[in-house]
MIMARBA-639505 format. One record per residue: residue number from 1; x, y, z of N, C-alpha, C, O, CB in turn. Coordinates in Angstrom, 2 decimals, padded with zeros to 5 digits, m for minus. Glycine has a CB too. Layout:
N
    n     n_c1     n_c2     n_c3    ca_c1    ca_c2    ca_c3     c_c1     c_c2     c_c3     o_c1     o_c2     o_c3    cb_c1    cb_c2    cb_c3
  NUM        X        Y        Z        X        Y        Z        X        Y        Z        X        Y        Z        X        Y        Z
...
end
This chain:
41
    n     n_c1     n_c2     n_c3    ca_c1    ca_c2    ca_c3     c_c1     c_c2     c_c3     o_c1     o_c2     o_c3    cb_c1    cb_c2    cb_c3
    1   002.71   004.25  m032.44   002.09   003.64  m031.33   003.07   002.94  m030.49   003.89   002.17  m030.99   001.05   002.72  m031.76
    2   003.02   003.19  m029.26   004.00   002.46  m028.30   003.35   001.71  m027.19   002.35   002.15  m026.61   004.95   003.44  m027.65
    3   003.93   000.58  m026.89   003.34  m000.23  m025.82   003.43   000.45  m024.34   004.11   001.46  m024.15   004.09  m001.63  m025.81
    4   002.75  m000.13  m023.40   002.76   000.27  m022.11   004.29   000.32  m021.60   005.06  m000.61  m021.80   001.87  m000.66  m021.30
    5   004.62   001.42  m020.95   005.95   001.56  m020.41   007.05   002.02  m021.41   008.21   002.21  m021.03   006.34   000.26  m019.83
    6   006.66   002.18  m022.67   007.73   002.75  m023.72   007.53   004.22  m023.68   006.43   004.70  m023.40   007.53   002.18  m025.33
    7   008.54   004.91  m023.93   008.57   006.37  m023.93   007.77   006.90  m025.18   007.71   006.28  m026.24   010.08   006.89  m023.94
    8   007.18   008.08  m024.94   006.50   008.68  m026.16   007.23   010.08  m026.41   008.02   010.56  m025.59   004.81   008.89  m025.90
    9   006.94   010.59  m027.45   007.57   011.97  m027.75   007.20   013.02  m026.78   006.11   012.97  m026.21   007.16   012.49  m029.13
   10   008.02   013.93  m026.56   007.64   015.04  m025.54   006.47   015.89  m025.98   005.73   016.38  m025.12   008.85   016.01  m025.30
   11   006.25   016.11  m027.35   005.20   016.88  m027.68   003.81   016.11  m028.04   002.99   016.57  m028.83   005.67   017.67  m028.78
   12   003.67   014.94  m027.39   002.53   014.16  m027.74   001.39   014.79  m027.05   001.46   015.30  m025.93   002.68   012.69  m027.38
   13   000.26   014.72  m027.84  m001.10   015.27  m027.40  m002.00   014.04  m027.10  m002.18   013.17  m027.96  m001.81   016.25  m028.57
   14  m002.51   013.98  m025.93  m003.42   012.97  m025.73  m004.73   013.19  m026.45  m005.32   014.27  m026.41  m003.63   012.82  m024.34
   15  m005.18   012.10  m027.13  m006.51   012.19  m027.95  m007.47   011.57  m027.26  m008.57   012.12  m027.19  m006.48   011.58  m029.32
   16  m007.24   010.35  m026.63  m008.35   009.50  m025.97  m007.92   008.22  m025.66  m006.73   007.92  m025.75  m009.55   009.33  m026.82
   17  m008.87   007.34  m025.25  m008.61   006.03  m024.85  m009.65   005.12  m025.46  m010.84   005.42  m025.51  m008.58   005.93  m023.36
   18  m009.11   003.96  m025.95  m010.05   003.05  m026.66  m009.92   001.75  m025.87  m008.81   001.28  m025.59  m009.70   002.85  m028.26
   19  m011.12   001.15  m025.49  m011.19  m000.15  m024.85  m011.88  m001.11  m025.78  m013.04  m000.94  m026.14  m011.93  m000.08  m023.49
   20  m011.16  m002.09  m026.16  m011.72  m003.16  m027.07  m012.59  m004.20  m026.31  m012.45  m004.41  m025.11  m010.56  m003.92  m027.81
   21  m013.45  m004.81  m027.07  m014.28  m005.88  m026.45  m013.49  m007.04  m025.79  m014.01  m007.72  m024.90  m015.18  m006.45  m027.51
   22  m012.23  m007.27  m026.25  m011.47  m008.28  m025.63  m010.63  m007.80  m024.40  m009.72  m008.51  m023.95  m010.60  m008.86  m026.65
   23  m010.95  m006.61  m023.90  m010.30  m006.14  m022.81  m008.93  m005.27  m022.99  m008.40  m004.70  m022.03  m010.08  m007.29  m022.06
   24  m008.43  m005.24  m024.25  m007.25  m004.51  m024.56  m007.57  m003.00  m024.45  m008.66  m002.59  m024.82  m006.74  m004.89  m025.98
   25  m006.67  m002.21  m023.97  m006.77  m000.76  m023.78  m005.72  m000.12  m024.59  m004.57  m000.55  m024.54  m006.63  m000.35  m022.30
   26  m006.06   000.90  m025.38  m005.11   001.76  m026.08  m005.32   003.20  m025.55  m006.46   003.61  m025.30  m005.31   001.68  m027.67
   27  m004.28   003.91  m025.40  m004.22   005.36  m025.13  m003.72   005.94  m026.41  m002.66   005.57  m026.90  m003.27   005.75  m023.89
   28  m004.47   006.84  m026.96  m004.12   007.37  m028.33  m003.52   008.74  m028.14  m004.08   009.60  m027.46  m005.41   007.44  m029.30
   29  m002.33   008.94  m028.79  m001.56   010.24  m028.68  m001.31   010.71  m030.15  m001.21   009.90  m031.07  m000.12   010.05  m027.84
   30  m001.22   012.04  m030.30  m000.79   012.56  m031.62   000.53   013.22  m031.48   000.70   014.00  m030.54  m001.82   013.54  m032.21
   31   001.51   012.97  m032.36   002.73   013.64  m032.39   002.59   015.14  m032.82   002.43   015.41  m034.01   003.64   012.90  m033.29
   32   002.65   016.03  m031.94   002.32   017.33  m032.48   003.26   017.96  m033.31   002.92   018.95  m033.96   002.06   018.17  m031.50
   33   004.59   017.43  m033.38   005.55   017.95  m034.22   005.29   017.58  m035.78   005.83   018.17  m036.71   006.89   017.46  m033.71
   34   004.42   016.55  m035.92   004.10   016.14  m037.19   002.77   016.64  m037.78   002.51   016.65  m038.99   004.12   014.76  m037.18
   35   001.91   017.07  m036.74   000.53   017.58  m037.13   000.65   018.97  m037.63   001.36   019.80  m037.06  m000.48   017.56  m035.93
   36  m000.08   019.22  m038.74  m000.11   020.60  m039.45  m001.36   021.25  m038.80  m001.31   022.42  m038.42  m000.25   020.51  m041.22
   37  m002.40   020.55  m038.67  m003.65   021.12  m038.24  m004.26   020.03  m037.24  m004.35   018.84  m037.57  m004.63   021.47  m039.53
   38  m004.63   020.49  m036.08  m005.28   019.52  m035.16  m006.60   020.12  m034.73  m006.64   021.28  m034.33  m004.37   019.19  m033.89
   39  m007.64   019.40  m034.81  m008.95   019.69  m034.43  m009.50   018.68  m033.37  m009.92   017.59  m033.73  m009.81   019.70  m035.66
   40  m009.48   019.04  m032.11  m009.97   018.28  m031.06  m011.42   018.78  m030.48  m011.72   019.97  m030.38  m008.90   018.31  m030.00
   41  m012.22   017.78  m030.13  m013.54   018.28  m029.72  m013.49   019.05  m028.38  m014.53   019.53  m027.90  m014.51   017.10  m029.60
end
């Protein structure tokens, strides 16, 4: 996981966004180079 403004890997797959009750927001990515099997809805 990387903070806002930090680079992510080129093969990152966007999974979704999480908004916590305290207002923090995370954008979740999967490193496709490390994934053997990916199942997305």
